[in-house]
Phi, psi and omega in degrees: 000136183282161177300322180298318179295315179299315179299319178298317178297318180297314179298315178299317179296318179295322178296317179297317178299319179297316179298316179297316180297318179295319180297316183289339181261007181294156177250129177266132172239119185207176177270319180229133173250125175249119176253123176271109185304133175071351184297130180097348178277138176244354174210171185078219182279093183263008177094168182287144174224128182203131177050041178081359179260126179251123179306317185301324179291317178296319178302319179293318179300312182293315181300316180296320181290322176300314179302312182300314183294320180291321179294327175300332179270005178079019182268134177288123185227140169240134178243126184228169177258215186290333179276122189251111172283164174299130186223136170250124184210170175273310179229137173236141179224128173258132183260124178215160165235140188278164172225152181217148177293322177258119184304137177066027178275340182234193179194235178271156173199169182222139166237160180209155177272119184295346182288339179294143184302325183224035186298316181294318177298318177298317180299318178296319180290326176296316179301317179297316182294314185285331179297330180284349180251314187272116189270014184249182188283168176243159171303144179301313173269099186297322181260078190290148178301319180304315181281330176296332182263022183306133189300328187287343181304329183290340183257352188240127173256100181251110188298321177274325178152159178239113180256138170256115185256115168267116193262003180150172186258117179295332184269010179245111185300322180301318180288317182292324177299324180283318186287319190308314179281359185242017184299323178289330175290323174302313180298319180296322178297317179294313182298315179298318178299313181299317180300315179297320180292324177294332180278349184290000000 
């Protein structure tokens, strides 16, 4: 291989690294941020998997439908996976389904970023909205410490709040049997909630 070819490969490689770095350091400005939990991860915390059901796939189905419904209403939406760019938004929502070592030990839960102007109020209203749809139990501590410390909070400035929604337990057959045919209804419940919160 000639020196010229090697030099060309080096320049091309450096340009590609620069493009990737610029893309990863971009700032998103939007009205709603939808984060699909674990999407894009191939190692580490890749989400719950049980009886052939993968949390990451459900997160993607729900996230895409929420995005579609909000865009139909003319709302600016960005949908992302596990890698979180710096984002300025009004409302951010992370989509998850829980997993447990003991089947049916959990259900729905909410975490929130305390920096949002009305994050706790939003979390309470979400519990009320989802409780009228989801017929199973909730974590005893609805606003769990684990979810309050969600890693993505550090990258997102959500003026109203950033909620982490655990929408049911993947490791509970009773819940997955109920949820699986209703994933688009779950998404519609989230989209309707977000629209109401934006109007507040």
